[in-house]
C-alpha positions in Angstrom: -7.9 48.3 4.3 -6.6 46.2 7.1 -9.2 44.8 9.5 -7.3 46.8 12.2 -7.2 50.1 10.1 -4.9 51.3 7.5 -2.8 49.1 5.5 -3.3 46.0 3.3 -6.0 43.6 4.0 -4.7 40.7 6.1 -6.8 37.6 5.9 -5.6 35.0 8.5 -7.1 31.8 7.7 -7.1 28.0 8.7 -5.8 26.0 5.8 -8.5 23.8 4.4 -11.2 25.4 6.5 -14.6 25.9 4.6 -15.6 28.7 7.1 -12.4 30.4 6.5 -13.1 30.1 2.7 -16.4 31.6 2.8 -15.2 34.4 5.1 -12.4 35.1 2.5 -14.8 35.3 -0.2 -17.1 37.7 1.6 -14.2 39.9 2.7 -12.8 40.1 -0.8 -16.3 40.9 -2.2 -16.6 43.8 0.2 -13.0 45.1 -0.1 -12.5 44.6 -3.9 -8.6 44.7 -3.5 -6.6 45.4 -6.6 -4.4 42.3 -6.0 -4.4 39.2 -4.0 -1.1 37.7 -2.4 -1.4 34.1 -1.3 0.9 32.0 0.9 2.6 29.6 -1.5 5.8 29.2 -3.5 6.4 32.1 -6.0 7.4 29.4 -8.6 3.8 28.5 -8.9 2.8 32.0 -10.3 3.3 30.7 -13.8 1.0 28.0 -13.2 -1.9 29.9 -11.7 -3.6 30.4 -15.0 -4.3 26.7 -15.0 -6.6 27.1 -12.1 -9.1 28.6 -14.4 -8.9 25.7 -17.0 -12.1 23.6 -17.1 -10.0 20.5 -16.8 -8.8 21.6 -13.3 -10.9 20.1 -10.5 -9.7 20.2 -6.9 -8.4 18.7 -4.7 -5.0 19.4 -6.4 -1.6 20.2 -5.1 1.2 22.3 -6.3 4.2 20.1 -6.7 7.7 21.3 -6.6 10.8 19.1 -6.9 14.5 19.6 -7.4 15.4 19.3 -11.2 18.3 17.0 -10.4 16.7 14.9 -7.8 12.8 14.5 -8.1 12.7 12.7 -4.7 13.3 15.9 -3.1 9.8 17.3 -3.5 7.2 19.2 -1.6 3.4 19.6 -2.0 1.0 22.5 -1.5 -2.4 21.0 -1.5 -5.5 22.9 -2.2 -9.1 21.7 -1.9 -12.3 23.2 -3.3 -13.0 24.5 0.2 -9.4 25.8 0.9 -9.3 29.6 1.5 -6.4 29.9 -0.9 -8.1 28.3 -3.7 -11.3 30.4 -3.2 -9.0 33.5 -3.2 -7.2 32.4 -6.5 -10.6 31.9 -8.2 -12.0 35.1 -7.0 -9.1 37.0 -8.5 -9.2 35.2 -11.7 -13.0 35.7 -12.2 -12.4 39.5 -11.7 -9.1 39.7 -13.6 -7.3 40.8 -10.5 -3.5 40.0 -10.4 -2.9 37.0 -8.0 0.6 35.9 -6.8 2.3 33.5 -4.3 4.4 35.2 -1.7 5.9 32.5 0.4 9.7 31.4 0.7 10.5 30.0 -2.8 10.6 26.3 -3.3 14.2 26.9 -4.6 15.3 27.7 -1.0 12.9 25.2 0.7 14.2 22.2 -1.2 17.9 23.4 -1.1 18.1 23.4 2.7 20.1 20.4 4.1 18.0 17.5 5.3 17.2 17.7 8.9 16.4 21.4 8.9 12.8 20.9 8.1 13.1 22.3 4.6 12.1 19.6 2.2 9.1 17.3 2.7 9.4 13.7 1.5 6.9 12.6 -1.1 3.5 12.6 0.2 4.2 14.9 3.1 3.2 18.4 3.7 5.4 21.2 2.4 6.9 23.4 5.0 6.2 26.3 3.0 2.6 25.4 2.5 1.4 24.9 6.1 3.7 25.7 9.0 3.2 24.0 12.2 3.3 26.6 14.9 5.1 26.0 18.3 1.8 25.7 20.0 -1.7 24.6 18.7 -3.5 28.0 18.5 -6.9 26.3 18.1 -6.4 24.2 21.0 -5.3 27.2 23.2 -8.4 29.3 22.0 -10.8 26.5 22.6 -9.5 26.0 26.1 -9.8 29.6 26.9 -13.5 29.6 25.5 -14.2 26.4 27.7 -14.2 23.8 25.0 -12.4 20.5 25.5 -12.2 19.8 21.8 -10.7 22.2 19.4 -12.7 21.0 16.4 -15.8 21.5 18.3 -14.9 25.1 19.0 -13.8 25.8 15.5 -17.1 24.5 14.2 -19.1 26.5 16.5 -17.3 29.7 16.0 -16.4 29.5 12.4 -17.9 26.7 10.3 -21.5 27.2 11.8 -21.3 31.0 11.9 -24.0 32.6 9.9 -23.4 35.4 7.5 -21.9 38.3 9.5 -22.7 42.0 8.8 -19.0 42.7 8.8 -17.0 39.9 7.3 -13.8 41.7 8.3 -14.6 41.6 11.9 -13.8 37.9 12.3 -10.3 38.3 10.7 -9.6 41.3 13.0 -10.5 39.2 16.1 -8.5 36.2 15.0 -5.4 38.4 14.2 -5.5 39.9 17.7 -5.9 36.4 19.2 -2.8 35.2 17.3 -0.9 38.2 18.2 -1.5 37.5 21.8 -0.5 33.9 21.5 2.8 34.7 19.6 3.7 37.2 22.2 3.1 34.6 24.9 5.1 31.9 23.1 7.8 34.1 21.5 10.6 31.9 22.5 9.0 29.1 20.5 9.2 30.8 17.1 11.0 28.6 14.7 13.8 30.1 12.8 12.3 28.7 9.6 9.2 30.7 10.1 11.0 33.9 10.7 12.8 33.4 7.4 9.5 32.7 5.5 7.8 35.7 7.1 10.8 38.1 6.1 10.3 37.0 2.6 6.6 37.5 2.6 7.1 41.0 4.0 9.5 41.7 1.1 6.9 40.6 -1.3 4.2 42.8 0.4 6.6 45.8 0.0 6.8 45.2 -3.7 3.1 44.9 -4.0 2.7 48.2 -2.1 5.0 50.0 -4.7 2.7 48.7 -7.5 -0.8 48.9 -5.7 -0.3 51.0 -2.7 -2.2 49.4 0.3 -5.1 48.3 -1.9 -4.2 44.6 -1.9 -5.2 41.5 0.1 -3.0 38.8 1.9 -4.4 35.4 2.5 -2.1 33.3 4.8 -2.3 31.2 7.8 -3.6 33.0 10.8 -0.3 32.3 12.8 1.6 34.7 10.3 -0.7 37.7 10.5 1.1 39.5 13.5 4.5 38.9 12.0 3.2 40.3 8.6 1.7 43.3 10.3 4.8 44.0 12.4 7.0 47.0 11.3 10.2 44.8 10.7 12.9 46.9 8.8 14.0 46.1 5.3 17.6 45.7 6.5 16.4 43.1 9.1 14.5 41.0 6.6 17.4 41.1 4.1 19.7 39.9 6.8 17.6 36.8 7.4 17.3 36.1 3.7 21.1 36.6 2.9 23.0 33.4 2.2 20.1 30.9 1.9 20.9 27.8 -0.2 19.4 27.5 -3.6 18.6 24.9 -6.2 16.8 24.7 -9.5 13.3 23.5 -9.2 10.4 22.3 -11.4 6.8 22.8 -10.5 3.6 21.4 -11.8 -0.1 20.6 -10.6 -0.8 17.1 -9.6 -4.1 15.4 -8.5 -4.7 15.2 -4.7 -7.2 13.3 -2.7 -9.5 14.0 0.3 -7.8 11.1 2.0 -4.5 12.8 1.8 -6.0 15.9 3.3 -7.1 14.0 6.3 -4.6 13.9 9.3 -5.0 10.1 9.2 -3.4 10.2 5.8 -0.3 11.8 7.1 -0.8 15.5 6.1 0.0 17.4 9.2 -1.8 20.5 8.1 -5.0 18.7 7.1 -8.4 18.2 8.5 -9.8 15.1 10.0 -13.0 15.2 7.9 -12.3 16.6 4.5 -15.6 15.1 3.0 -17.6 16.6 5.7 -16.0 20.0 5.2 -16.5 19.8 1.4 -20.2 19.2 2.1 -20.4 22.2 4.4 -18.8 24.5 1.8 -21.0 23.3 -1.1 -24.4 23.1 0.7 -26.3 26.4 0.3 -28.9 25.5 2.9 -30.0 22.7 5.3 -26.5 21.1 5.5 -27.5 18.5 8.2 -30.5 17.3 6.2 -28.6 17.1 3.0 -25.7 15.3 4.7 -27.9 12.7 6.3 -29.6 12.1 2.9 -26.2 11.3 1.5 -25.6 8.9 4.4 -28.8 7.1 3.7 -28.1 6.8 0.1 -24.6 5.2 0.9 -26.1 2.8 3.3 -28.8 1.8 0.8 -26.2 1.1 -1.8 -24.7 -1.4 0.9 -28.1 -3.1 1.1 -29.0 -1.6 4.5 -32.7 -1.0 5.0 -32.8 2.9 5.4 -35.9 4.8 4.6 -36.8 8.5 4.5 -38.3 8.1 7.9 -34.8 7.1 9.2 -33.4 10.4 7.7 -36.1 12.4 9.5 -35.5 10.8 12.7 -31.8 11.1 12.5 -32.2 14.9 11.9 -34.4 15.3 14.9 -31.9 13.4 17.1 -28.9 15.5 15.9 -30.7 18.7 16.5 -31.7 17.4 20.0 -28.2 16.5 20.8 -26.9 19.9 19.7 -29.5 21.7 21.8 -28.6 19.5 24.9 -24.8 20.3 24.3 -25.5 24.1 23.9 -24.2 24.1 20.2 -25.8 26.5 17.5 -26.4 23.7 15.0 -25.5 20.0 14.8 -21.9 19.3 14.1 -20.1 16.1 12.7 -20.2 14.6 16.1 -23.9 14.9 16.5 -24.7 13.7 13.1 -22.5 10.6 13.4 -24.2 9.7 16.8 -27.6 10.1 15.1 -26.5 7.9 12.2 -25.2 5.3 14.6 -28.4 5.3 16.7 -30.9 5.6 14.0 -29.5 4.1 10.6 -26.9 1.6 12.0 -28.9 0.0 14.9 -26.2 1.1 17.3 -23.3 -0.8 15.2 -20.0 0.6 14.5 -19.5 -1.4 11.5 -21.7 0.5 9.0 -20.7 3.7 10.7 -17.1 3.0 9.9 -18.1 2.8 6.3 -19.8 6.1 6.5 -16.7 7.6 8.1 -14.5 6.2 5.4 -16.6 7.0 2.4 -18.3 10.3 3.3 -16.4 11.9 6.3 -13.1 11.4 4.7 -13.8 10.3 1.2 -12.1 9.1 -1.9 -12.4 12.1 -4.1 -9.5 12.4 -6.6 -8.8 15.7 -8.3 -8.0 16.3 -11.9 -5.4 18.5 -13.8 -5.6 19.6 -17.3 -3.4 18.2 -20.0 -1.7 21.6 -20.4 0.0 21.2 -16.9 3.8 20.7 -17.2 4.8 17.1 -16.9 7.9 15.0 -17.7 7.7 12.9 -20.9 7.3 9.7 -19.0 4.2 11.1 -17.1 2.6 12.1 -20.6 3.3 8.5 -22.0 1.7 7.1 -18.8 -1.3 9.3 -19.1 -1.7 8.3 -22.9 -1.5 4.5 -22.0 -4.0 4.8 -19.3 -6.5 6.4 -21.5 -5.9 3.9 -24.4 -6.4 1.1 -22.0 -9.2 2.8 -20.2 -7.4 2.2 -16.9 -8.6 5.2 -14.9 -6.6 6.3 -11.8 -8.8 6.4 -8.7 -8.3 7.3 -5.1 -10.3 4.3 -3.6 -9.1 0.6 -3.6 -10.4 -1.5 -6.4 -9.8 -5.0 -7.7 -9.0 -5.5 -11.3 -9.3 -9.1 -12.6 -7.3 -9.8 -15.9 -7.5 -12.7 -18.3 -4.1 -12.7 -20.0 -5.5 -14.5 -23.0 -7.2 -11.3 -24.0 -5.2 -8.7 -25.7 -6.5 -5.7 -23.7 -6.1 -7.5 -20.4 -2.5 -8.5 -21.3 -1.7 -5.1 -22.2 -3.0 -3.8 -18.8 -0.9 -6.4 -17.0 2.3 -5.4 -18.9 1.8 -1.8 -17.9 1.2 -2.5 -14.3 4.3 -4.8 -14.1 6.4 -2.2 -15.9 5.3 0.5 -13.5 6.2 -1.7 -10.6 9.7 -2.2 -12.1 9.9 1.6 -12.1 8.9 1.7 -8.5 5.4 3.1 -9.2 3.2 0.9 -7.2 -0.1 1.9 -8.6 -1.2 -1.7 -8.7 -0.2 -4.5 -6.3 -0.8 -8.2 -7.1 -3.5 -9.9 -5.1 -4.8 -13.4 -4.6 -7.0 -14.3 -7.6 -10.6 -15.3 -6.6 -11.4 -16.6 -10.2 -8.8 -19.4 -10.3 -5.1 -20.2 -10.0 -4.2 -20.5 -13.6 -1.2 -18.6 -15.0 -3.5 -17.0 -17.4 -5.3 -15.0 -14.7 -4.1 -12.1 -12.6 -5.8 -9.9 -9.9 -4.6 -6.5 -9.0 -5.5 -4.1 -6.3 -5.3 -0.6 -7.7 -5.1 2.7 -5.8 -3.6 6.0 -6.9 -1.8 8.1 -4.3 -0.7 11.5 -5.0 3.1 10.7 -4.3 3.0 8.3 -7.2 3.3 11.5 -9.4 6.7 12.0 -7.6 7.6 8.5 -8.4 6.9 9.0 -12.0 9.0 12.1 -12.0 12.0 10.0 -10.4 11.6 7.3 -12.9 11.8 9.9 -15.7 15.7 9.6 -15.6 15.4 6.0 -17.1 13.4 7.0 -20.4 10.5 8.9 -21.9 8.3 6.0 -22.3 7.1 3.3 -19.8 8.5 0.3 -21.7 11.8 2.1 -22.5 12.3 3.3 -18.9 11.4 -0.1 -17.4 13.8 -1.9 -19.6 16.6 0.6 -18.8 16.0 0.3 -14.9 16.0 -3.5 -15.3 19.3 -3.5 -17.2 20.8 -1.2 -14.6 19.7 -3.5 -11.8 21.1 -6.5 -13.6 24.4 -4.8 -14.0 24.6 -3.8 -10.2 23.3 -7.1 -8.7 25.6 -9.0 -6.5 23.6 -12.1 -5.6 22.0 -14.8 -7.7 18.7 -14.5 -6.0 18.4 -10.8 -7.1 18.9 -11.5 -10.6 16.5 -14.5 -10.7 13.8 -12.3 -9.2 14.6 -9.7 -11.7 14.4 -12.1 -14.7 10.9 -13.1 -13.4 9.9 -9.4 -13.2 11.1 -8.9 -16.7 9.2 -11.7 -18.2 6.1 -10.5 -16.4 6.5 -7.1 -17.7 7.3 -8.2 -21.2 10.8 -6.5 -21.2 12.4 -8.6 -24.0 15.0 -5.9 -24.6 16.4 -6.2 -21.1 16.4 -9.9 -21.0 19.9 -10.4 -22.6 21.6 -8.2 -20.0 19.7 -10.0 -17.2 20.5 -13.4 -18.5 24.3 -12.6 -18.9 24.3 -11.4 -15.2 22.3 -14.5 -14.3 24.8 -16.9 -16.0 27.8 -15.1 -14.6 26.5 -15.2 -11.0 25.2 -18.9 -11.3 28.7 -20.0 -12.6 30.4 -18.4 -9.5 28.1 -19.2 -6.8 28.9 -22.4 -4.9 26.3 -22.3 -2.2 23.6 -24.7 -2.8 21.2 -23.0 -0.7 21.4 -20.0 -2.9 21.1 -22.1 -6.0 18.1 -23.8 -4.7 16.5 -20.6 -3.8 17.0 -19.2 -7.2 15.7 -22.2 -9.3 11.9 -21.8 -8.4 12.0 -18.2 -9.7 13.4 -19.3 -12.9 11.0 -22.1 -13.5 8.1 -19.6 -12.8 9.6 -17.2 -15.2 9.6 -20.0 -17.9 5.9 -20.7 -17.0 4.9 -17.1 -17.3 7.0 -16.7 -20.5 4.9 -19.6 -22.0 1.7 -17.9 -21.1 2.8 -14.4 -22.4 4.3 -15.8 -25.5 7.8 -14.7 -24.5 10.9 -16.3 -26.0 12.6 -17.7 -23.0 14.8 -20.5 -24.5 17.9 -18.9 -23.1 16.4 -18.7 -19.6 15.4 -22.4 -20.0 19.1 -23.3 -20.5 20.2 -21.4 -17.6 17.6 -23.0 -15.5 18.5 -26.5 -16.6 22.1 -25.9 -15.8 21.3 -24.6 -12.4 19.1 -27.7 -11.8 22.0 -30.0 -12.7 24.3 -28.3 -10.3 21.7 -28.6 -7.5 21.4 -32.4 -8.2 25.1 -32.8 -7.7 25.6 -30.5 -4.7 22.4 -31.0 -2.6 23.3 -34.5 -1.2 26.6 -33.5 0.3 25.1 -30.3 1.6 22.4 -32.1 3.5 24.8 -34.5 5.0 27.2 -31.9 6.4 26.2 -31.9 10.1 23.1 -29.6 9.8 21.5 -28.1 12.9 17.7 -28.0 13.3 17.5 -24.5 11.6 19.7 -25.4 8.8 17.7 -28.6 8.2 14.4 -26.7 8.3 15.9 -24.2 5.7 17.1 -26.9 3.4 13.7 -28.7 3.6 12.1 -25.5 2.2 14.6 -25.4 -0.5 13.9 -29.1 -1.1 10.3 -28.5 -1.8 11.0 -25.5 -3.8 13.3 -27.3 -6.1 11.0 -30.3 -6.3 8.2 -28.1 -7.7 10.6 -26.3 -10.1 11.8 -29.7 -11.5 8.2 -30.5 -12.2 7.9 -27.3 -14.3 11.1 -27.7 -16.1 10.7 -31.6 -16.7 8.7 -30.9 -19.9 11.8 -29.4 -21.6 14.2 -32.1 -20.2 12.7 -35.4 -19.7 15.8 -36.8 -17.9 15.7 -34.1 -15.2 12.8 -35.6 -13.3 14.7 -39.0 -13.3 17.9 -37.4 -12.0 16.2 -35.5 -9.5 14.2 -38.7 -8.3 17.7 -40.3 -7.9 18.7 -37.4 -5.6 15.6 -37.9 -3.5 16.4 -41.6 -3.1 19.8 -41.0 -2.0 18.6 -38.4 0.6 15.8 -40.8 1.8 18.3 -43.7 2.4 21.2 -41.9 3.9 21.5 -42.0 7.7 23.8 -39.0 7.9 21.0 -36.8 6.6 18.7 -35.2 9.3 15.4 -36.9 9.7 13.4 -33.9 8.7 14.9 -33.9 5.2 14.8 -37.7 4.8 11.2 -37.8 5.9 10.3 -35.1 3.3 12.3 -36.8 0.5 10.4 -40.0 1.2 7.1 -38.2 1.0 7.9 -36.4 -2.2 8.8 -39.7 -3.9 5.5 -41.4 -2.6 3.5 -38.5 -3.9 5.2 -38.7 -7.3 4.4 -42.4 -7.4 8.1 -43.3 -7.5 8.2 -45.2 -4.2 5.9 -48.2 -3.5 3.9 -48.2 -0.4 5.9 -51.2 0.9 9.2 -49.5 0.4 7.7 -46.3 2.2 6.6 -48.5 5.0 10.1 -50.1 5.2 11.9 -46.7 5.3 9.5 -45.4 7.9 10.2 -48.6 10.0 13.9 -48.0 9.8 13.5 -44.3 10.7 11.3 -45.0 13.8 13.3 -48.0 15.0 14.4 -48.0 18.7 17.9 -47.5 17.7 17.1 -44.0 16.2 17.2 -41.1 18.7 13.7 -40.0 19.4 14.4 -36.5 18.3 15.6 -37.6 14.9 12.4 -39.9 14.5 10.2 -37.1 15.4 12.0 -34.9 12.7 11.3 -37.7 10.2 7.6 -37.7 11.2 7.4 -34.0 10.7 9.2 -34.1 7.4 7.0 -36.9 6.1 3.5 -36.0 7.5 3.9 -32.2 8.3 3.9 -29.0 6.4 0.2 -28.9 5.6 0.8 -31.0 2.5 -2.0 -33.7 3.0 0.1 -35.8 5.5 -2.9 -36.3 7.8 -5.2 -37.6 5.0 -2.2 -40.0 4.0 -2.2 -41.4 7.3 -6.0 -41.7 7.5 -5.9 -43.9 4.4 -2.8 -45.9 4.9 -3.1 -47.4 8.2 0.2 -49.3 8.0 2.0 -46.0 8.2 -0.2 -44.9 11.0 0.4 -48.1 12.8 4.0 -47.7 12.7 3.8 -44.1 14.0 1.5 -45.4 16.8 3.8 -48.1 17.7 7.0 -45.8 17.8 5.0 -43.2 19.9 4.0 -45.8 22.5 7.5 -47.1 22.8 9.1 -43.6 23.2 10.7 -43.4 26.7 9.0 -40.9 29.1 12.0 -38.4 29.3 12.4 -38.5 25.6 8.7 -38.0 25.0 8.9 -34.7 26.8 11.5 -33.6 24.3 9.8 -34.6 21.0 6.3 -33.4 22.1 6.6 -30.0 20.6 7.6 -31.5 17.3 4.8 -33.9 17.2 2.3 -31.2 18.3 3.5 -28.9 15.5 3.1 -31.7 13.0 -0.4 -32.9 13.9 -1.7 -29.6 15.0 -1.5 -28.4 11.3 -4.0 -30.9 10.3 -7.6 -30.0 9.5 -10.0 -30.6 12.5 -11.9 -33.4 10.6 -8.5 -35.2 9.8 -7.4 -35.0 13.6 -10.7 -36.3 14.7 -10.5 -39.2 12.2 -6.9 -40.0 13.3 -8.1 -39.9 17.0 -10.9 -42.4 16.1 -8.4 -44.8 14.3 -5.9 -44.7 17.2 -8.7 -45.1 19.9 -9.7 -48.3 18.2 -6.1 -49.8 18.5 -3.8 -51.5 16.1 -5.9 -54.7 16.3 -8.9 -53.0 14.7 -7.0 -51.7 11.8 -7.1 -53.2 8.4 -3.9 -53.9 6.4 -3.2 -53.0 2.7 -4.0 -56.5 1.9 -7.3 -56.3 3.5 -6.5 -58.6 6.6 -8.3 -57.7 9.7 -11.7 -55.9 10.4 -12.1 -52.6 8.5 -13.2 -49.5 10.6 -16.6 -48.0 10.1 -17.0 -46.3 6.8 -14.0 -48.0 5.2 -14.1 -51.0 2.8 -11.6 -53.9 3.5 -10.0 -53.1 0.2 -10.0 -50.9 -2.8 -12.9 -51.3 -5.3 -11.3 -50.8 -8.8 -14.6 -50.3 -10.5 -15.7 -47.5 -8.2 -12.2 -46.0 -8.3 -12.0 -46.1 -12.1 -15.3 -44.2 -12.4 -14.0 -41.4 -10.2 -10.7 -41.4 -12.0 -12.5 -40.8 -15.3 -14.5 -37.9 -13.9 -11.3 -36.4 -12.5 -9.6 -36.7 -15.9 -12.5 -34.9 -17.7 -12.4 -32.1 -15.1 -8.7 -31.6 -15.5 -9.1 -31.7 -19.4 -6.9 -34.8 -19.6 -7.2 -37.1 -22.5 
């Protein structure tokens, strides 16, 4: 029954090749073997019956992982156009025994890392798609005079019409692979030799049961080795002493994107969406494909009519004829799409390549497939919340005031606690309130492995997330780790884990004396309290810890800022100063005196000469913005900071702290010309040599302003100090400015602002 004569039927294929899949089906229809053997891990034999389940929709993958370490896992992906999948379904439809014959995953996953045994999550399985020492398709394409192996494969296999003898192609391909292996014998990998020895053993077992009346579907590279007359003793010698581990297997959904080479699957194809179309289209594949393209572009509001489709078909056929190809391939159709439907633009063409050539098809597996309890709980919650896993990116807007949206938010945050990043927080386009969240969702096949790994923490998503949080709190060694963990616990609604997290937080906060770490930790705690209020979480204990932390910062920050900081240290503490200031504003509602104590700290920093100018300037600005520093006092402090006795570099740092950072400093200078005049006078008086040193600081400060603000400041500076108005209204006012504030007009605007903000 072999294509070369007596013996079993050896069908060498290209993994995920629709032409190979059609040829396999035709060969099996003609040969009608009594059994079918397929390259794949034998542990999957028990799961093959699920392939016939109506709930099984490829692409799917056979997942095997070590029972004691789910992170050691490997996938064997199968698409609807994979020859292996076609062979499985052919055998099941005719009640013919079908089995996997590759090296067991128990050996594959037990091999030491570095020997190419176990694939990391999301990568190919060594047992599922071996990478030969040479690229056989590239060699054969070169011999045939093709520069591109994909073009050769399309012309010879994918676009090949129904042959009278479906076995002839397999015979020819087997001979070609035999010649290649003979020429590159020194490149055979030891791993392949072991796998092929095991396959031959399984073939001997099949021969005892079925004689030679069985078929083998495997990678074409293996056919010469499986046909070779190796002895039983030689194969046993290769298989003796292989390491072994206990494994668990199941089916998991896969995606077309993961089948693509660009997605990281080494044995994949560059265009799975195109190949799926070629396999499914019964006739006129180019016309049907271009009709799909037209439909996609119309969905994106591009003007594409039936005449565009007709013209694109003609152009694709003309290009194929000019290039000597039997029918248009993917290259010709894409060029026709670019020229006719995309007006020569690559932007809409990139959409076609992403959505159709690759595609976002996500397979499905039936509920009967084995799964860890955590996976079953996650599936149940996904269904109850109507949160469907999809292979393409999509944004999810949540309003936490709604019960269903709040439940979705809790699920996504709990999954992130478990390391299952199905959703990633994104910037909200609907507002910045704490009751709104935006997520970017995308399900990747390797997330199934992450769920299996997280199964050690519990059998339900909330229980596992809480257990993981408690373990992280017990192992934390830095205060910042625990404050971030507390914030994540509140976002995930893990009230069970909060006591352990708060104990760890209190212990580390009591022992930590580094004011920078304390200041870095406080904003996260303040945000946690804010989220807790929105989500209805009892966070009183967290509030007490945060208040104690704020008190310690108030005491320790002034000495730390005066301890001879360099420029980098001053910049770091400036950032912490702003973070603590924002945190105090959130905490002040619970402790009315905290804001006063913090303002006193800022006053000490603003008036202490030993504090770097960058920090002093920022302290003055924060006090001014809070209305706790009169304009006259602000001008006095600025005058002292910019006096001739102060080194120019320190004075420039003061200006950067006061007016830099993108916090509205430019607008402040536009409307308070006294402050602008002080800076102008100081800048004019800076010596030439010192000016070169401070110029980068000034450029960084003023360069961050909006173009309109910079333009207005330039106009004010061009007019000169004599043309400026003073806060009391003395002197001529610049164009567009009144000499003084108009209280009546200002009160009307203030009333509108209060109504917009919902203030009484």
